[in-house]
C-alpha positions in Angstrom: 124.9 34.6 170.6 124.6 37.1 167.8 121.7 39.4 167.3 120.4 40.4 164.0 120.7 44.2 163.9 118.0 44.5 161.3 115.4 42.9 163.6 116.4 45.3 166.4 116.1 48.3 164.0 112.6 47.1 163.0 111.5 46.9 166.6 112.8 50.4 167.3 111.0 51.7 164.2 107.7 50.0 165.2 108.0 51.5 168.7 108.6 55.0 167.2 105.6 54.7 164.9 103.4 53.6 167.9 104.5 56.7 169.8 103.8 59.0 166.9 100.3 57.4 166.6 99.7 58.1 170.3 100.8 61.7 169.9 98.8 62.5 166.8 95.4 64.1 166.8 93.5 63.7 163.5 90.7 66.1 162.7 89.1 69.1 164.4 86.9 66.9 166.5 89.9 65.1 168.1 91.8 68.3 168.6 88.7 70.0 170.2 88.1 67.1 172.5 91.8 67.1 173.6 92.0 70.9 174.2 88.5 71.8 175.3 87.1 68.5 176.5 84.2 68.3 174.0 83.9 68.0 170.2 81.2 70.7 170.2 84.1 73.3 170.3 85.3 72.1 166.8 84.6 75.6 165.3 87.2 77.1 167.8 89.7 74.7 166.3 88.9 75.9 162.8 89.3 79.5 164.0 92.6 78.8 165.8 94.1 77.1 162.8 93.0 79.7 160.3 92.1 83.3 161.3 93.7 83.7 164.7 96.8 85.8 164.9 98.5 83.4 167.5 97.3 80.3 165.7 97.3 76.8 167.0 100.3 74.8 165.7 98.9 72.3 163.2 99.5 70.7 159.9 97.3 69.2 157.2 97.1 65.8 155.7 95.2 66.6 152.6 92.3 68.7 153.9 92.4 67.0 157.4 93.7 69.3 160.2 96.1 67.4 162.4 98.2 68.3 165.4 100.6 66.6 167.9 99.6 66.5 171.5 103.2 67.3 172.6 103.3 70.3 170.3 100.0 71.7 171.7 101.2 71.2 175.3 104.5 73.1 174.4 102.5 75.8 172.7 100.2 76.2 175.7 103.2 76.4 178.1 104.7 79.1 175.9 101.5 81.1 176.0 101.4 80.8 179.8 105.1 81.9 180.0 104.3 85.1 178.1 101.7 86.3 180.6 
């Protein structure tokens, strides 16, 4: 029995995309809910991604602030290790 390598690659790519989608936070509301537990802390996200000296790791898609959950967890672990 032979396997079509192209179909296997497609399945791997779809799995990778699903994982990225699960890891991605889109917008200050989602980031605030993930970090602080409530969207009412959205202004803190704007501060941490803009003016703060040890800013929150993020990137923008257009004007939308985005972040990866895994990157935020690593950033928090790094902050804890410094103390």
